[in-house]
N, C-alpha and C positions, 0 to 999 in steps of 0.2 A: 505845785505840779499838776498833774494831768490826770483825767479818767481814760483808761484804754477801753476801747470799744471790744464788745463780746466776738469771739471768733478772731480777734488781731493776735500777731505774734510780736513778742516784744524783740527790739534790736539789740544786740548786744552792746553795751555803753561801759567799756574799761577803765574810763576818767572821770565818770560822774554818775550819780544817781538820776539825772535827768531822764524823763521816760522819751522812748521812742518806740514806734511799732510800725508794724506791716499789715495791711488790712487789703487783700487781693493784690494789685498792682500799684497801689498807693503806700508810699513809705514817708512817714512823719518822724522827723528828726529835730532835734534842739538846733537853735539858731546860733549858738554861742560856738565861734570858729573852730575850737579846739576840740569841744563836745562832738560837735557836726563830723568833723573829720574823722575822728575816732569810731562812729556809729557808722559812717560811710565806709571806711576800711573794713569793717566786719560785716557788711551788707554787700559789698562789690561781688564777692564769689557767688551769691545767689542770684545776682541780675543776669539776665540773658538778652541778648540783642535780637531786633528784628531788623527786617529789611529797611535799609535806609530810605528816607523819605527824600525825593528829589523835589526840586522848587525851582520855577521859571517865572520870571517876571516880565510883563510887556507894559511899557507906558502907551497909552492910547490918548491923544490929545483931542478927545472928543467929551463933552459933559456925560456923566455916568449915566443918567436917564437915557441917552441916545444910543448908548452901548448895550442897554440891558437885554433889549431882544435879541439882537444877533449873538450874544454872549451866553444867552440862556439855550438856544438852538446848538450852540458849539459844546455846551456843557451836556445837554441831552445826548449828543453824540458820542460822549466820553464818560458814561456813568462810572467808571472805575477812578477817575479822577476826581479832585477837589478845586473847585474854581473860586476865588474870591476876587472882589473889586473893591479898591480903596481909592476914594476920590483925592483930588488934590487940586490946589490953585497956585500955579506958579507964576508970578507977574502977571496976573490978570489972565493967563491961560488956563481954561477949565481941563481936566483930564482924569483919569482913573489908571492906577498900576492895577493890570490884571495879572494875577496869581495863579499858576496852575501847580498842583503837588500830586504826586504819586510814586509808586514804588517801581515802575517800569518806564525805563529810559525812553524806548522806543515810543510807548503811548504818549509820554509828556511831550517828547519832539514833534510828534504828529499833530497833537493839539496846540502847541506852539504854532507851528506851520499854518494851521486852520485860522489861528488869531491873526497872524501876519497878513494872509490874503484877505481876511473878512475887512480888516482896519488898516490896509495897506496905504491909503490917504490920510490917516490920522497918527501915523508913527512919528516919532520924534527924531 
């Protein structure tokens, strides 16, 4: 069994005595599928959704080190968005998938356009 942290609220578990709890926005449940499903069904009415997180990915065929400076400048111009760079090597071609995440469609689109303009000679 498990210890339940102070301040946690137990999750109803009609099919088992396996503990599950909520602490803030973290929900800890059993991993056995039937028990997990029962806990989730009792938890779902309490969950609230937030704004959808949008994501755009742009493959840039340049070494990650070469895109770091321009990418940092673009990220600084869009502080409300999140940027990530994930390097790859495809058949000897170095590059990075640049990912933009945010909840504002217009801002994500603007940042994507800025990336496309900045790296137009290195797009696949």
